[in-house]
Structures are given as C-alpha cells and as structure tokens.
N, C-alpha and C positions, 0 to 999 in steps of 0.2 A: 830613402825614397824622396823623390822630388816633391816640392810643395804643390806643383800642378797635379801630379798623380794623386796625392793625398786629397786634394780638394775634389778631384773627379770621383774618387772612391766614396768620399763622404757625401757628395751631392747625390750620387746614385743610391746610397743607403737611405738617404732622407726621402727620396721619391718612393722607394719600395715600401718604406714604413708607412708613409701617408696613404698609399694605395691599400695596404693591408688593414689599416685602421677603419676603412669604410666597410670592410667585410664583403665587398662585391668584386667579382672578377671583371675583366674588361668585356667579357661576353654576356654578362648578365643583362637580360631585357630590362629596359627602363620604361617602356610604354606597354599598354595593353595590347596594341597591335603586334608589337615585337614578340610578346609572350605568347599570344595566340598562334602566331606563325611558327614559332619554335615548337609548341605543343603539337600543332597540326602536322608539322614536318616529321615528327617522331611516330605518328600513326598509332598512338596509344589508345586502346579500347578496353584493355583488361589491366586492372591495377588495384592495389590496396594502398590506403593512406590513412594516417591518423589526423583527425581534425579536432582542434580544441577551440571551442567557441566561448567567448566572454560576452554576456549580454544581461539584460534585465529579464531573466527567465528562470525556471526551476533549476535547482542544483544538478539534477541528473542530466540536464541538457548542457550544463557548463563543463562537464567532465570531458576528458579526451575520449573520442569514439574512433573505433577502427572501421573504416568504410571499405567495402568491397564492390568493385564495379566490373561487370562482365559484358562484353559486347556493347560497351557504352552505356549500360543501364545499371543503376544502383540495385544490388542484389542482397546486401547485408549491411547492417549498422549494429555494432556491438559496443556497449559502454565498457570502458576499460577499468572503471572503479566500482561501478554498480550497474544493475540493470536499468534500462530506460523505462520509466514508469508509464509514460503515455507517448509511444512512438508517433502518434498522430500530431503531436505538437512540434515535431522536428520539421524544419524547413528543408526538405530533402534536396531541393535544387541547390542549396548552398553547401551540400556535402559532396558534390562532384566538381571536378575541375571545370568542365564547360559551364556548369551552373554558377560557379563563382565568377567565371569570366563574364557571364551575363549580368550578374549582380554588380560587378565593377563597371561594366559598360553603362548600365542604367544610372549608376551613381555619377559617373563622369558626365552624362548627358543632363543630369539634373543640377539643381543648385544646392549642393551639400555644404555643410559647414567645414567638414574635414574628411579627406580620403587620402590615406597613405597606403601604398602597396609595394611590397618587395617580391620579386619573382625568383624562382629557382634558375640558376645559370645553365643547368644541363637540359632540363625539360620544359621550362617556361611556366609551370604552374605557380600560382601565388603561394608564397610561404608565410606571408604576413599581410593581413588587411586590417586597417584601423579606420572605422567608418563612424561618423557622427553626422546624422542628417540635418539636424537643426541645433543651433547653439543654445536655444532657450528650452528645449525639450530634454528632460532628464533621462528618459528611458528608451532612447532610440539609438544608443551607441552599440556597436558590434565590433568585436575583434575576433579574427580568425588566425590561428596558427596551424600550419600544415607541416607534418613531419613524417618520417619513417616510410617514405614512398617506396613501393615495390612494383615494378613493372611486370605485366604478364601473369598476375596472380589472381585473376578474376574467376577462373574456372575451377 
C-alpha cells in the first residue's frame, strides 16, 4: 500500500474517532431554536418519557419518573422507584418537552451562572440540562436527564 493511501486512511480514521468521541451526530441541534424547530416539525403531541431530576428537593422527586403526555397535556407522572409523596411539589411544567423548552428559554434570557443543554438528534427534545442560576446560591441547581422516549403513547 502506498504511503499516500495509508496516510489518507489514517487521517480518515482520526476524523471519525474524534466525531464519535463527542457523542453527537452532525444533525444534533445545538441551539434551542434548532431543537424547538425539530420537535415542532415532528408534530408530537402524544408521548412517554422518563425524566430524572437532580435538585435540592425531597428524594421522591429526585427519582426517575415516567411522564405520559396526551394531546400535548400531562396526564400521568409515575415514580419508578417509589410513589411520589406530594405530587403538588412537582414542577409539572418541567416534566413536558415544551415546558422544558420554556425553562431553557427563560434561563437563556436571564443572567444564569451555568446552563448546559444537550438535545436529542432525532426529535430535538433536551436529553440533558445542567442549570445553576447563581454561583453563590447553593440550592438553585437543577439537572434533568430525559430518556426512554416513546412517541405516540399518550392515549
């Protein structure tokens, strides 16, 4: 094999490896507007998704919860490890994809200490949100991880 061909093959492998190490495909939304457009284009109003919230809150609210949305409305939230003791303490807006988009939008418009968001490449919903409103306030941090998305399972 020629030196040129070997160099070309090795350089191609290096590029593929570095792209794979980021964990993002080239179609993954990088901005809120791109993610919202992708989600909107899919026309999803019925879905289930697992949401894991990390926060300064009771343990039953930090467990993974299975969220069911039908016709764009939250219809069920089920704790996957234990029952939710006081469902009134749930911030139900942050359990739906459009609600999380609004949370991200408000955070981007404010002066927050840290906001990191990763979006799903196929549907655009946030798969990971890391939020810290103020550097000097110890209990205003939130992290959300979304997984196990199933489209059309709201009814």
